[in-house]
Each structure stands twice: as C-alpha cells, then as structure tokens.
SERO-4910 file (N, C-alpha, C, O; in steps of 0.05 Angstrom, whole numbers):
BEGIN
 pado doro    nc1    nc2    nc3   cac1   cac2   cac3    cc1    cc2    cc3    oc1    oc2    oc3
  Unk    A    116    706    342    103    685    332    129    678    315    139    698    304
  Unk    A    140    659    311    160    640    291    150    639    258    137    618    256
  Unk    A    150    648    240    140    656    211    146    634    197    165    624    209
  Unk    A    141    620    179    154    603    155    149    608    127    125    606    120
  Unk    A    160    612    115    155    616     84    136    589     69    143    567     61
  Unk    A    125    594     69    105    562     60     89    568     22     77    585     10
  Unk    A     97    546     18     84    544    -20     65    522    -10     72    500      0
  Unk    A     44    531    -14     17    516    -23     14    496    -45      3    474    -40
  Unk    A     23    501    -70     17    486    -88     -9    487    -94    -27    495    -79
  Unk    A    -12    476   -122    -42    471   -136    -64    462   -124    -85    475   -122
  Unk    A    -57    438   -114    -74    422   -102    -92    426    -82   -116    420    -83
  Unk    A    -77    440    -60    -89    458    -38    -97    487    -37    -99    502    -17
  Unk    A   -101    494    -69   -124    513    -73   -149    502    -86   -168    517    -89
  Unk    A   -150    478    -93   -175    468   -108   -186    440    -85   -197    440    -63
  Unk    A   -177    419   -102   -188    390    -87   -174    384    -61   -180    363    -49
  Unk    A   -157    401    -50   -143    391    -17   -150    418      0   -142    421     23
  Unk    A   -167    437    -13   -167    460     10   -171    457     35   -164    476     49
  Unk    A   -185    431     49   -177    421     75   -146    423     85   -141    432    107
  Unk    A   -129    415     71   -102    411     78    -83    437     82    -63    442     95
  Unk    A    -98    450     67    -87    480     71    -95    491     98    -80    497    116
  Unk    A   -127    492     98   -141    507    116   -131    490    148   -125    503    168
  Unk    A   -132    469    146   -122    452    178    -95    458    184    -89    460    208
  Unk    A    -77    462    164    -44    467    171    -41    489    178    -20    496    190
  Unk    A    -62    507    173    -55    541    179    -67    542    203    -52    547    222
  Unk    A    -91    538    206   -103    537    232    -90    522    262    -93    530    285
  Unk    A    -76    499    251    -56    484    274    -34    498    278    -24    498    301
  Unk    A    -18    515    253      4    533    257     -4    553    280      8    554    302
  Unk    A    -21    564    275    -33    587    289    -39    583    320    -32    600    337
  Unk    A    -52    555    328    -52    547    352    -26    540    367    -25    536    391
  Unk    A      1    538    344     20    523    360     41    554    361     65    553    364
  Unk    A     26    578    358     45    603    358     62    604    332     83    616    331
  Unk    A     52    588    307     71    597    286     59    602    262     36    593    258
  Unk    A     70    614    245     49    626    216     63    614    190     87    612    188
  Unk    A     48    607    174     56    603    147     50    621    132     26    623    126
  Unk    A     67    637    125     67    655    107     72    650     75     94    644     64
  Unk    A     53    652     67     47    646     39     68    656     23     75    677     33
  Unk    A     84    649     -2    106    661    -17     91    679    -38     66    681    -38
  Unk    A    105    690    -53     95    708    -71    102    698    -95    124    687    -99
  Unk    A     82    704   -115     83    689   -138     87    661   -144     98    652   -164
  Unk    A     77    650   -127     82    613   -136     69    605   -157     50    616   -168
  Unk    A     78    585   -161     67    576   -186     61    544   -186     66    532   -165
  Unk    A     51    529   -207     54    496   -200     86    486   -208    100    491   -228
  Unk    A     91    472   -187    116    456   -186    123    437   -206    145    426   -207
  Unk    A     98    431   -228    106    404   -242     98    386   -233     94    369   -250
  Unk    A     89    378   -209     81    353   -201     95    328   -194     90    313   -176
  Unk    A    119    325   -218    137    305   -217    161    311   -223    164    328   -240
  Unk    A    183    303   -212    209    307   -208    221    298   -231    227    274   -230
  Unk    A    230    314   -258    252    299   -276    275    299   -276    289    318   -273
  Unk    A    283    273   -279    314    268   -282    327    270   -304    352    270   -304
  Unk    A    311    271   -326    330    279   -351    349    299   -357    342    323   -355
  Unk    A    371    294   -365    393    311   -366    387    323   -387    402    343   -388
  Unk    A    369    321   -410    379    339   -433    344    346   -439    338    343   -463
  Unk    A    322    353   -422    298    363   -421    300    385   -397    290    379   -376
  Unk    A    312    411   -399    308    424   -377    291    445   -374    293    461   -356
  Unk    A    269    445   -396    238    452   -393    229    444   -367    221    461   -351
  Unk    A    231    416   -361    215    408   -338    226    424   -312    209    432   -295
  Unk    A    249    429   -310    264    436   -284    254    469   -283    258    480   -261
  Unk    A    242    484   -303    242    517   -304    220    515   -286    229    526   -266
  Unk    A    201    508   -283    182    511   -262    180    514   -234    167    531   -222
  Unk    A    198    492   -223    207    491   -195    232    508   -190    238    516   -167
  Unk    A    245    512   -207    273    526   -198    261    555   -203    278    571   -194
  Unk    A    241    569   -212    237    596   -208    219    598   -186    216    619   -174
  Unk    A    203    571   -176    191    576   -144    218    580   -130    222    601   -118
  Unk    A    236    564   -132    250    567   -111    271    593   -113    285    602    -95
  Unk    A    267    601   -137    286    627   -143    277    649   -126    294    663   -115
  Unk    A    243    655   -122    227    665   -116    226    664    -85    223    685    -72
  Unk    A    229    639    -73    231    631    -48    257    645    -37    258    656    -15
  Unk    A    279    643    -54    308    648    -39    302    683    -35    308    695    -14
  Unk    A    294    693    -53    288    729    -48    275    734    -18    280    755     -6
  Unk    A    255    712     -5    248    720     12    264    711     35    268    725     54
  Unk    A    272    690     33    287    678     56    305    650     45    311    644     22
  Unk    A    311    636     67    331    613     64    318    583     66    332    564     61
  Unk    A    290    581     72    277    558     75    249    560     64    239    582     59
  Unk    A    237    537     61    212    538     46    194    520     58    206    499     52
  Unk    A    177    513     68    158    501     81    142    489     59    138    504     40
  Unk    A    132    462     59    109    454     36     90    432     57     97    426     80
  Unk    A     70    425     44     51    409     54     46    388     39     44    367     53
  Unk    A     43    383     13     34    361     -3     66    349     -6     88    362     -7
  Unk    A     62    323     -7     84    305    -10     94    302    -42    115    291    -48
  Unk    A     79    311    -57     93    316    -84    104    341    -86    123    346   -102
  Unk    A     94    355    -72    114    385    -77    136    386    -61    156    400    -68
  Unk    A    135    371    -38    163    373    -23    181    351    -38    205    356    -37
  Unk    A    176    336    -47    193    324    -68    203    332    -92    226    329   -100
  Unk    A    185    341   -104    198    363   -128    219    380   -124    241    379   -135
  Unk    A    205    404   -100    222    428    -94    246    410    -80    268    413    -90
  Unk    A    244    394    -59    271    387    -51    292    375    -68    315    383    -68
  Unk    A    284    362    -78    308    352   -101    313    368   -124    333    363   -138
  Unk    A    294    391   -130    303    407   -149    333    422   -135    354    426   -146
  Unk    A    326    429   -106    345    449    -91    369    432    -90    391    444    -91
  Unk    A    368    404    -87    398    391    -84    403    393   -112    425    404   -115
  Unk    A    390    387   -134    404    389   -164    418    408   -165    441    404   -172
  Unk    A    411    431   -159    415    463   -174    443    458   -156    459    472   -168
  Unk    A    455    447   -137    474    448   -130    497    429   -137    521    434   -132
  Unk    A    484    401   -152    504    386   -157    519    381   -187    535    365   -195
  Unk    A    502    408   -203    505    412   -231    506    438   -235    487    445   -249
  Unk    A    521    456   -229    529    483   -236    527    494   -263    518    516   -266
  Unk    A    535    477   -286    535    490   -311    505    480   -326    494    487   -346
  Unk    A    499    462   -308    469    453   -321    446    473   -304    423    478   -311
  Unk    A    457    481   -286    437    506   -270    440    533   -279    420    546   -280
  Unk    A    463    545   -287    467    567   -305    454    565   -323    440    584   -327
  Unk    A    451    542   -341    432    543   -370    402    548   -357    391    567   -368
  Unk    A    387    536   -338    370    539   -325    366    567   -320    347    580   -331
  Unk    A    383    579   -303    375    604   -297    374    628   -319    364    650   -317
  Unk    A    386    617   -339    394    640   -363    364    636   -369    351    657   -373
  Unk    A    352    618   -370    326    619   -383    309    633   -365    298    654   -371
  Unk    A    306    625   -347    291    635   -326    288    660   -323    266    670   -321
  Unk    A    314    676   -323    315    702   -314    317    712   -284    320    736   -277
  Unk    A    315    686   -266    308    687   -243    319    676   -231    306    657   -222
  Unk    A    353    676   -221    375    655   -215    370    647   -187    366    663   -168
  Unk    A    369    619   -187    370    600   -160    396    589   -157    406    578   -176
  Unk    A    407    591   -138    431    580   -129    434    557   -113    455    545   -110
  Unk    A    406    550   -101    404    519    -87    404    529    -60    394    512    -45
  Unk    A    410    549    -49    411    556    -22    377    562    -11    370    586    -10
  Unk    A    362    547     -5    334    544      2    337    518     14    343    499      0
  Unk    A    334    515     36    320    494     45    296    479     47    280    492     62
  Unk    A    286    458     39    261    455     36    255    439     52    269    420     55
  Unk    A    232    442     69    220    426     93    190    416     86    174    431     74
  Unk    A    185    391     94    158    387    104    150    399    125    169    406    139
  Unk    A    123    405    134    108    414    157    119    396    173    129    404    193
  Unk    A    119    367    167    128    351    189    150    352    210    152    345    234
  Unk    A    173    367    185    195    372    202    197    388    217    213    387    235
  Unk    A    179    410    213    177    428    230    168    425    257    179    432    278
  Unk    A    144    411    251    130    399    279    156    382    297    156    382    322
  Unk    A    172    371    284    189    354    297    214    367    305    226    365    326
  Unk    A    219    380    285    246    396    292    253    423    309    270    430    325
  Unk    A    230    435    297    224    463    311    214    469    327    224    483    345
  Unk    A    183    460    329    163    462    347    172    439    366    187    444    385
  Unk    A    164    415    362    178    393    380    153    381    392    134    393    402
  Unk    A    155    355    390    121    335    394    126    339    432    106    334    445
  Unk    A    141    344    441    140    353    472    121    373    476    102    371    492
  Unk    A    130    404    454    110    421    456     82    416    451     64    423    465
  Unk    A     81    400    428     52    394    415     39    380    442     18    389    451
  Unk    A     51    363    453     38    347    472     27    357    502      9    346    515
  Unk    A     43    382    508     37    396    525      7    423    515     -9    435    529
  Unk    A     10    424    489     -8    442    477    -40    434    474    -60    449    473
  Unk    A    -38    406    473    -60    391    468    -85    392    482    -82    386    506
  Unk    A   -108    397    476   -126    408    497   -150    379    498   -164    374    517
  Unk    A   -149    364    475   -170    346    481   -153    320    463   -151    317    439
  Unk    A   -142    301    486   -128    276    472   -147    260    460   -169    254    468
  Unk    A   -133    251    434   -150    230    425   -144    203    433   -133    187    419
  Unk    A   -154    201    454   -141    174    467   -147    155    461   -171    149    462
  Unk    A   -126    135    450   -129    105    444   -143    103    406   -153     83    395
  Unk    A   -140    129    393   -150    125    367   -137    111    353   -112    116    353
  Unk    A   -146     93    339   -127     71    323   -126     88    296   -146     94    282
  Unk    A    -99     96    291    -96    117    263    -73     99    250    -50     99    259
  Unk    A    -82     85    227    -52     82    206    -47    104    199    -63    121    192
  Unk    A    -20    106    202      1    136    184      1    119    159     -2     95    158
  Unk    A      6    140    135      7    119    108     26    147     94     20    170     88
  Unk    A     48    132     91     72    153     77     71    148     47     72    168     33
  Unk    A     69    127     38     65    130      9    100    131     -3    119    122      9
  Unk    A    100    146    -31    132    139    -38    141    171    -37    165    169    -33
  Unk    A    137    186    -38    145    214    -46    159    230    -20    180    243    -21
  Unk    A    141    226      8    157    234     28    185    226     36    201    238     50
  Unk    A    186    201     22    212    183     40    234    177     10    258    173     15
  Unk    A    227    176    -12    239    160    -33    249    187    -58    232    205    -62
  Unk    A    269    189    -68    291    174    -58    305    189    -32    312    212    -27
  Unk    A    307    160    -15    317    165     13    344    183     11    351    200     28
  Unk    A    357    176     -9    392    194     -5    383    231     -5    393    251      7
  Unk    A    364    229    -21    355    260    -28    339    269     -9    349    287      4
  Unk    A    314    260     -2    289    269     18    300    257     45    283    265     62
  Unk    A    316    245     56    324    244     80    300    253    107    306    261    129
  Unk    A    277    249    100    246    261    121    258    236    146    267    242    168
  Unk    A    256    216    138    258    191    162    267    167    144    268    168    120
  Unk    A    277    142    164    284    123    154    264    114    135    240    118    140
  Unk    A    272    100    108    253     98     87    241     83     87    221     83     73
  Unk    A    249     54    107    241     27    115    224     24    136    207      7    134
  Unk    A    226     43    161    212     44    185    211     73    193    223     82    212
  Unk    A    194     86    176    197    116    183    172    117    211    153    102    214
  Unk    A    178    135    225    157    141    255    156    169    262    154    175    286
  Unk    A    158    191    242    151    216    243    120    221    244    112    230    266
  Unk    A    102    215    225     78    216    232     65    199    263     52    209    282
  Unk    A     74    173    259     65    166    283     73    179    317     61    176    339
  Unk    A     92    189    311    105    204    336     92    227    334     88    237    356
  Unk    A     80    242    312     63    265    318     37    253    329     26    263    349
  Unk    A     27    235    317     -1    221    324     -3    204    356    -22    195    368
  Unk    A     18    206    360     24    194    389     23    217    414     14    214    436
  Unk    A     34    239    403     37    260    420      2    275    421     -2    295    435
  Unk    A    -10    269    412    -42    274    414    -55    250    427    -80    250    427
  Unk    A    -46    238    435    -66    217    444    -74    193    428    -91    177    437
  Unk    A    -62    189    405    -71    166    382    -53    146    388    -30    148    396
  Unk    A    -68    124    384    -51    100    380    -45     86    356    -59     69    344
  Unk    A    -21     94    348    -16     91    316    -15     58    311     -4     43    327
  Unk    A    -26     48    286    -33     22    278     -7     17    259    -13     22    236
  Unk    A     19      9    263     35     -6    250     22    -23    229      3    -37    235
  Unk    A     32    -23    200     17    -45    181     33    -42    154     37    -21    143
  Unk    A     40    -66    147     64    -71    120     56    -48    101     75    -32    100
  Unk    A     38    -42     88     36    -31     69     40     -2     74     38      9     52
  Unk    A     45     17     93     51     39     97     59     55     84     49     77     83
  Unk    A     84     45     64    102     63     53     98     48     22    116     52      6
  Unk    A     80     33     15     75     24    -10     65     54    -28     56     76    -20
  Unk    A     71     41    -56     57     67    -74     27     59    -78     19     36    -83
  Unk    A     11     85    -74    -18     86    -75    -30     79   -108    -54     75   -113
  Unk    A     -7     78   -132    -14     79   -153     -9    114   -167     -2    118   -190
  Unk    A    -12    128   -153     -7    158   -161    -27    161   -185    -50    153   -186
  Unk    A     -8    178   -208    -21    182   -226    -39    166   -250    -52    174   -269
  Unk    A    -34    142   -240    -51    117   -248    -75    116   -253    -86    106   -273
  Unk    A    -87    132   -230   -118    139   -233   -129    148   -255   -153    146   -258
  Unk    A   -115    160   -275   -130    171   -297   -130    149   -319   -152    144   -328
  Unk    A   -110    136   -327   -106    124   -348   -118     92   -339   -131     79   -355
  Unk    A   -110     82   -312   -112     49   -299   -125     50   -272   -114     42   -252
  Unk    A   -151     62   -272   -162     54   -246   -164     37   -240   -172     35   -217
  Unk    A   -158     16   -253   -167    -21   -240   -140    -20   -220   -138    -30   -198
  Unk    A   -120     -5   -235    -95    -12   -214    -93      3   -189    -83     -8   -170
  Unk    A   -101     25   -187   -109     41   -168   -126     22   -144   -117     21   -121
  Unk    A   -146      9   -151   -164    -12   -142   -143    -31   -128   -147    -37   -105
  Unk    A   -123    -40   -140   -107    -62   -136    -90    -48   -112    -92    -55    -89
  Unk    A    -75    -31   -118    -54    -21   -105    -63    -10    -76    -51    -14    -55
  Unk    A    -87      8    -80    -89     26    -65   -113     14    -46   -120     25    -25
  Unk    A   -124    -11    -56   -138    -26    -48   -127    -46    -25   -138    -50     -3
  Unk    A   -101    -59    -35    -83    -62    -13    -82    -55     10    -90    -65     31
  Unk    A    -68    -29      3    -59    -17     27    -83     -7     46    -75     -7     69
  Unk    A   -109      0     45   -132      0     55   -128    -19     75   -126    -14     99
  Unk    A   -126    -47     62   -132    -75     70   -114    -80     89   -119    -95    108
  Unk    A    -89    -67     85    -68    -81    104    -76    -64    137    -75    -72    161
  Unk    A    -86    -35    125    -87    -18    152   -110    -36    168   -105    -50    188
  Unk    A   -137    -32    152   -155    -48    165   -151    -74    180   -162    -78    201
  Unk    A   -140    -86    172   -132   -119    184   -114   -119    206   -111   -137    223
  Unk    A   -100    -95    205    -79    -87    238    -98    -72    251    -83    -67    270
  Unk    A   -114    -63    254   -134    -51    268   -141    -24    267   -154    -14    286
  Unk    A   -133    -11    247   -139     24    232   -165     24    234   -179      5    226
  Unk    A   -176     49    247   -207     55    241   -203     81    219   -221     92    207
  Unk    A   -180     87    218   -175    116    194   -147    112    191   -131     99    205
  Unk    A   -143    129    164   -109    134    159   -108    155    146   -121    166    128
  Unk    A    -85    162    162    -68    190    164    -52    197    137    -31    183    135
  Unk    A    -56    215    114    -46    220     97    -36    246     95    -49    262    109
  Unk    A    -14    255     80     -4    278     70      8    286     47     29    298     43
  Unk    A    -19    274     27    -16    278     -1    -37    272     -8    -48    251     -2
  Unk    A    -53    299    -27    -78    293    -33    -82    271    -57   -103    258    -62
  Unk    A    -65    271    -67    -69    252    -92    -69    218    -79    -82    198    -88
  Unk    A    -50    220    -56    -62    188    -41    -82    187    -29    -93    165    -28
  Unk    A    -95    213    -14   -118    211     -7   -146    201    -23   -165    188    -15
  Unk    A   -135    216    -52   -155    211    -71   -157    181    -82   -177    171    -91
  Unk    A   -135    170    -80   -133    146    -91   -140    120    -70   -147     98    -77
  Unk    A   -134    130    -43   -146    110    -28   -172    109    -19   -184     89    -11
  Unk    A   -184    138    -21   -222    136    -25   -224    130    -51   -248    126    -56
  Unk    A   -212    128    -70   -225    116    -98   -227     84    -99   -245     71   -110
  Unk    A   -206     74    -83   -212     44    -88   -226     32    -71   -230      8    -70
  Unk    A   -237     53    -49   -265     43    -34   -290     52    -43   -309     54    -27
  Unk    A   -294     59    -70   -314     79    -78   -344     49    -74   -368     53    -69
  Unk    A   -334     33    -77   -357     15    -74   -371      3    -50   -394     -6    -49
  Unk    A   -350      6    -27   -353     -3     -4   -371      2     14   -373     26     19
  Unk    A   -384    -12     25   -409      2     38   -405     20     68   -419     38     76
  Unk    A   -379     10     80   -364     23    100   -335     34    101   -319     33    120
  Unk    A   -330     47     75   -307     52     72   -282     70     98   -289     87    115
  Unk    A   -256     59     96   -246     73    113   -239    104    109   -229    113     89
  Unk    A   -245    119    130   -238    142    133   -210    154    119   -190    142    128
  Unk    A   -207    167    107   -173    185    101   -184    212    103   -205    222     93
  Unk    A   -163    224    123   -162    242    139   -133    255    135   -114    238    134
  Unk    A   -126    286    133   -101    296    138    -90    292    162   -103    290    183
  Unk    A    -65    291    161    -52    286    194    -54    321    199    -60    323    222
  Unk    A    -53    337    193    -63    363    207    -93    367    219    -97    383    237
  Unk    A   -114    350    204   -137    352    218   -136    338    244   -144    351    264
  Unk    A   -129    317    247   -125    303    270   -114    321    296   -123    325    319
  Unk    A    -87    333    283    -76    350    302    -92    370    313    -95    373    337
  Unk    A   -103    385    292   -126    402    293   -139    392    315   -129    399    336
  Unk    A   -162    376    316   -176    366    339   -162    368    366   -168    383    385
  Unk    A   -140    348    365   -124    352    391   -114    383    400   -107    388    424
  Unk    A   -115    405    379   -109    426    391   -134    438    396   -131    461    401
  Unk    A   -161    430    398   -184    450    399   -193    458    385   -214    469    390
  Unk    A   -184    457    356   -202    470    337   -219    455    327   -217    431    322
  Unk    A   -241    470    321   -271    462    307   -259    448    277   -239    451    263
  Unk    A   -286    431    276   -289    412    251   -288    434    229   -278    426    208
  Unk    A   -297    460    229   -304    477    212   -275    489    205   -269    492    181
  Unk    A   -260    497    226   -233    508    225   -211    486    208   -189    493    200
  Unk    A   -219    468    206   -203    442    199   -222    432    169   -214    413    155
  Unk    A   -236    441    165   -256    435    141   -264    402    144   -273    393    123
  Unk    A   -262    385    162   -268    363    169   -303    355    168   -320    364    183
  Unk    A   -309    331    142   -328    330    147   -349    314    170   -341    293    181
  Unk    A   -370    323    174   -388    298    199   -377    274    202   -366    267    223
  Unk    A   -381    258    175   -377    232    182   -353    223    187   -353    200    197
  Unk    A   -328    236    182   -304    236    187   -297    243    219   -282    228    232
  Unk    A   -307    262    226   -312    269    256   -326    255    277   -322    256    301
  Unk    A   -346    241    260   -357    221    286   -343    198    286   -338    187    308
  Unk    A   -336    188    262   -309    173    261   -295    165    282   -296    143    293
  Unk    A   -272    198    291   -258    196    305   -267    201    329   -250    196    346
  Unk    A   -295    212    339   -307    212    363   -317    180    369   -312    173    392
  Unk    A   -324    169    359   -330    140    368   -315    122    376   -318    104    393
  Unk    A   -288    131    353   -268    112    367   -245    115    387   -225    102    390
  Unk    A   -253    134    398   -242    144    424   -243    130    448   -265    120    451
  Unk    A   -227    125    467   -222    106    490   -240    124    510   -255    112    525
  Unk    A   -240    157    510   -253    173    524   -270    188    516   -263    192    493
  Unk    A   -289    201    520   -305    221    507   -293    247    502   -279    258    518
  Unk    A   -299    257    482   -283    281    470   -291    303    491   -272    317    498
  Unk    A   -317    308    503   -327    331    521   -305    324    546   -302    300    551
  Unk    A   -293    339    557   -290    339    588   -262    335    587   -250    345    606
  Unk    A   -248    323    569   -223    311    572   -200    335    571   -196    353    555
  Unk    A   -188    327    590   -168    348    600   -142    337    593   -133    314    596
  Unk    A   -127    365    581    -94    356    575    -76    344    590    -82    346    613
  Unk    A    -60    334    587    -46    313    600    -18    312    597     -5    294    607
***
C-alpha cells in the first residue's frame, strides 16, 4: 500500500470532519494510505507576503520542518492549507537569508525540500483517473455536478501550478472517472468571499450567491468543493432558500462511486438522496464499466 504523509489542518478536525473521513476512506479503497504527520499545528490560514513580519511565517515553516523530518512530500486536502504550505515551501528557497532568520526563531530548520501536494494531484498524477475508473463499483451515471475551485487551489498560478488557472479540469476529470456529467459554468473559479463571512455576510450573499446561481442556471444539481470555508459560504448564501443547492466535498462523491457507505463518508441523508435522485440509472445493481 502506497503511503502519503498527510496534513489535516484545523477545520478537518472540527467543522469539516466529513472531508477528512471521506478522503481517508477513499484512499484506503484505492490502495493508498494517508498517514497523519506528527506534531502538526495550524497553518495560519492565510499566506502572508509581508517581508518585515516573519512571525506569520513561523507556523507554516514549523509544520514543513516537521514534515521534512518524516519525508520529502506532504499531502493536504483543504485548499487554504494547500495554498499556505505550498507557497511557504517555495518562498523558503527564494530567500535564504530570510529563511535562516525564521529557522533560527523556530529552532526547527526547514530547507524547502518538501513537495506540498493536494489530494487531487495524488489522484491525478500517482493513482491515475484510469485506475479510479476501473475501481468504480457504482457509476454516478450522468450526475450533473458543478466543480467549484475558488481562489486558493489555483492562485497565484505561478506558485500553485495545480492546473490551468483560467480553465482548470482536474476536478471535472475526476468526476468523469466516476460517471458524473460535470457542468461547466462561468463562476467556478470566482471568489466565494472567503473570511468576509464574519465582518460582511452580505458580501458572501452576493459573491457566493452568484456562484450558486451560475451553477444552477447551467444545469448543476449539486456543487463539489475542496475547501471547508467555500462550502460554508456557498451554504450560507442559500440559508433562506426553500431548496438550497447541496454542497459536497469531492471526496464524498468519489467515495460513493467506490462503493463506500454514506456513514463512511459522513454524508447526510438529504445530500445522499439528491445524488441518488439525479442519476440516470438506479444506484442499486449498477455494474462497474
């Protein structure tokens, strides 16, 4: 079994437990293992670009130093954690003098020799979508899903390099391997409003509401995300709607296709029934193709 060192982050231990549980269950079903790193702490949630405030870099550098002691790569799930850790790793190599000051403070030296990966990269580049297609037990035939990328998976593109920042396909390609019918819509890379949900919920209503409207108007019946905050904001913008668009983690859809139970994936009944009711073929008795 291939093992990957794994950083869960804060949200996946609290409000986003289903993301953590479904990712681990999918990894096991695909013959891989997400091995949680030792001594992890909060990444800081936002990557700081200030040159004169190195305290903001202490946390993510300490995480990467500890990961470096266990291997040369680190897998993340949350788009925010991925953005912070990947950019921190890159910045450590760009400015050696600055990095030495951070290392002196932390007393846990990080040299920049950790390749920060998102689980989507692992599924695409190492497991392979063809392999996933072969392992599918329940094809989500024709399920109209809108993939939502948001900001942090893709930008700044020069550093993130996960996919084309303007026309990404990695989530859609994964969804297609399970039988889904991905829905392309204009707002899938727009910002949901991020942390403005605290000081300015009306901004979230406008930004996230426009994303949901865009997905719905192009035929999506649910939206797949890779960020707990994006999920929260997209749901918050629909708080007063009689029939809100279900927002699920991409790992939950993958898990259903791999034959895992909704309990394994921590998927609630409403979202599960939405998925079942929008398939082009019944879930029971569907054979792998």
